[in-house]
C-alpha positions in Angstrom: 8.2 2.8 15.4 6.2 4.9 13.0 5.3 3.7 9.6 4.6 6.1 6.7 2.8 5.0 3.5 3.0 8.5 1.8 5.0 7.0 -1.0 2.2 4.5 -1.8 -0.5 7.2 -1.8 1.7 9.3 -4.1 2.2 6.3 -6.4 -1.6 5.7 -6.5 -2.2 9.4 -7.5 0.5 9.3 -10.1 -1.0 6.1 -11.6 -4.5 7.5 -11.3 -5.6 4.6 -9.0 -7.8 4.8 -6.0 -7.8 2.6 -2.9 -10.7 0.5 -4.1 -8.9 -0.3 -7.3 -5.7 -1.1 -5.4 -7.7 -3.5 -3.1 -9.2 -5.2 -6.1 -6.0 -5.7 -8.2 -3.8 -6.7 -5.2 -6.3 -8.8 -3.2 -5.7 -7.1 0.1 -8.6 -6.5 2.5 -10.3 -3.2 3.1 -9.2 -3.5 6.8 -5.6 -3.6 5.6 -6.0 -0.4 3.6 -7.7 1.2 6.6 -4.8 0.4 8.9 -2.4 1.8 6.3 -4.5 4.9 6.0 -4.0 5.4 9.8 -0.3 4.9 9.4 -0.4 1.6 11.3 1.8 -1.4 10.4 0.5 -3.8 7.7 1.5 -7.4 7.3 4.4 -8.4 5.0 2.0 -10.5 3.0 -0.1 -7.4 2.1 3.1 -5.4 1.3 4.3 -8.3 -0.9 0.9 -8.3 -2.8 1.1 -4.6 -3.4 4.7 -4.7 -4.5 4.0 -7.6 -6.9 1.1 -5.8 -8.5 2.8 -2.4 -8.7 6.2 -4.0 -9.7 8.1 -2.1 -7.1 10.1 -2.7 -3.9 9.1 -2.2 -0.3 11.0 1.0 -0.1 9.0 2.4 -2.9 5.7 2.3 -1.0 6.6 2.8 2.7 9.2 4.1 5.1 9.9 4.1 8.8 
C-alpha cells in the first residue's frame, strides 16, 4: 500500500515551515522525516505528534 505525504509538504510550504522546524516543534526524529520523504510509512506516534502540533487530522497530512 502506497503512502503519500504531499498534503503535509504542501501544508509546510503554506505555513512557511521547513522540515527541520517541523522536527523541532513536533519532536519527531530526522529518520522519521527521511522515511516520510521517501513515501514510506511512518509510525502512528509520529503522525499523532505532527497532527497535534499542526492542529489537524490524519487525512490533512497523508493519504493512501
